[in-house]
N, C-alpha and C positions, 0 to 999 in steps of 0.2 A: 441524569446529572449526578446522582448518588454514586453510581458505579465508578465515576472518575475519582471520588474521594476514598474509595476502598483501599487502594494501594497505600495512600498516605496514612490512613487510620491503622492499617495492619503494621506498617513500619514503626509507627509510634508505639503501638502495643508491644511489639518485639523489642524495641529499644528500651522501654521501661522495664521489661522483664529481664533484659540483659544486665541492666544496671543493678537490679535487686540481687541477681545471682552472682555478680562479679564483685567480690570484696574489695579489690584494688580500686576500682572506679568509685565505689561507694565511699571508700575511705578518703580518697583525694577530693571527692566532690563535697562531702558533708562533714566528715569528722576531722580531717587534717586542719582546716581553719580554726576549729575549736581549740586546738593546742596553742595556737598563737593568741587567741582571745584570753585564755587562761594565763599564758606567759606574760603578756603585756598587762593584764589585770594585776598580776602579782608585782610587776615592776612599778605600777602606778602607786602602790602603797608606799614604796620607798622614795620615788622621785616626787619632789614638791611640785604643786601646780604652777604653771607659768604665770608670772605676774603681768607680763605684757599682753598675753591673750586671754587671761582669766580662765584658763581651762586646765583640767587635770591631764596627765599624760595619756591615760586611757581614753578620756573624752575626745581629745584631739585625734587619736588613732582609730577611734571606733568606726567611722566611715571607711577609713583606709583598710581596716581588717575585713570589712564587708567586701570591698573591692577585691581584696586578696581572695576571699572565699569565692566570689564570682569568677575570678581568673582561674581558680582551681577547677571549677566546673567548665568554664568556657574554653580554656586551653588544654589542660591535661585530660579533663573528662570528656572532651570532644575529639581531640586529635588522636589520642591513644586508641580508643575503640575503632576509629576509622582506619587507622593503620593495621590493626588486628584483622578487621574485616577484609582489607585488601590483601593482607599476607595469607589469610586462610582461604582466599579465592571466593569469599562470599560475594564480594562486589562483582567479580567476573561472572558469577552465576546470575546475579541481578541484571547484568548487562544484556543477557539473552532474552530478557522480558521487555515488554513495551514501556517499562518504567523510565520516566524522564529524569534527567539529572537534577533539575530544580525541585522536583517533588521529593527526591531522596534527600537533598540538602535541607529542605524545609522540614522534613520529618525528623531528621537528626537534631536540628536546631530546636524544634518543638519539644523533643524529649528532654533536652538539657534546660530548656526554658521552664518546663514544669518543675524540674528539680530545683531550679533557682528560685522559684516562687516560694517554696518551703523555706529555703535559706533566708530569703529576704524577709519573710514574715517573722521568722525566728529572731532576726536581728532587730526588726522593728519593735516587737513585743519586749525583747530584752532591753532595748534602748529606752523604752518608756519606763520600765521597771527601775532602771538605773538612773533615770532622770536626765538622760542625754538627749532624748527626743521628746518634744512637747506634743500634746495631743493634736494641736493645730498643724503640726508638721508631718504627721504620720502619712497622710495621703500623698503629699509631694515627695516625701522620702521614698515611698514605695514606687511611685510612678517614675522617678528619676532612676531608681535601682533597676526597674524593668527595662527602661530605655538603655541604660548602660549595659545590661545583660545582653541585649540584642546585638550591640556593637561587639562585645567581647566574644560572643558565640560565632559571629561571622569571621572574626579574626582567627579564632581557634580552628574553625573548619578550613580556613585558608592554609594555616600552618600544617594541618593534618595531611595536606596534599604533597608535602615535600619530604616527609620522613618515611623510610622503608622499614625501620625497626622501632618498636614501641619502647624498648629499654633506652635507646638513644634519645627519643623524644621526651621520655620521662626525666632524663638527666639534664637535657639542654633547656627545655622550656622553663623550669623554675629559675634558671640563671638568667633567662631573658626577662622573666616576669619581675623579679626583685628590683633591678635597676630602674625599670619603668615606674614602679610604685614609689621609689625614693625620689626620682627626678620629677615626677608629677606633683609632688607635695602630699601624696596620700599617707606616707609613713614618716615624713620628715618635713618640717616647715621650710618651704622653698626660700624664705627670706634669709636663712642662715647660710645659704649656698652662695658662691661667687656669682656675680651678675652674668658672666658668660655662661655659666652652667644653668642659671635660671632661664636664660633665653632658649635653651634646648627644650624646655617644657612646652613651648608653643607648638612644636612639631610632634608631640606625644599625645595621641587622642585621649588617653585616659586622664590627662590633665584637666580637660573640660568637664569630665564627670566628677573629678575631685572638687573642682571649683563650685559646681552646682551643689554638692553635699555641704561644702563649707558655707555657702551662702544661705542655704536653707536652715542649717543647724546652728551656725555661729554668727551669721550675718556678716561674714567676711566678703570683701569685694573681690570678684573674680577678675581674670585677665581680660575677659570680654563680657558683654551683657549676657544674661541668662538665655535669652532667645537665640543669640548667636551660638552659644555653647551647645544648645539643643540641636540647632541646625547642623553644626559640625559633627555631632555624634551621629545624627541621621545620615549625613552624607558619607561619613566613614563606613557606616554599616552597609549602605548601598554599594559603595565601591568594593568592599571586601566580599560582599555576596556575589557581585559580578565576577570578581577575580577568582573566587572559589569555583564558580561554574566554569570559567574559562580554563582553569588549571586542573580541573578534576580528572583523576585517573581511576579507571575501573580495576587496574592491576598494576603491579610493580614492573611489568615488562615494558 
């Protein structure tokens, strides 16, 4: 039974080594979100706390910045290396082995999941220090973050199947990412948007992750009950995993 796990473990080790050696991936996965954290932290000193929500600017944005960090790992940090492996014919070489597609996909998702754990723990500890996260909320905060990361990783792997050039992917994906974060309410209170725009949030999977964070941390009422939001995230993860497997290409040809 152990021999069946060997390809998976080998690919995970190779993936972690690749991330450590590749400054671009490490930057977008870990350090790029920190610039936004510092930037919004500076802005929160200037912007007065919301009287309606009773939150500071950074406090409201804190879970949204974490979602942005997870997006950086899940979209850019997943799709770009996949494109590079396909472009350099690494995937074509792996195709000649008995390696199954689902094993390869799971190994790549696992590598980014491990990276995300460090990011999530950092935000959890910093949130407690800043007073944004109560001790009673640490475990739910971490579990919801891990659940959201699984969904984002499957989406990232799916997108990685459609780009042939890593520079194009690095340029387009951030432009895809930012509107989703704003429309989902992660970086902007959805109540200030027109009702027609607010309704768009129902079809954005990241909305339900945002709602779970807001309910746990701020006791805001979500669009759907928490259990429904969790089921939606799990369903989206499963759908994109299946789509990733169906659309997977070993080469650009």
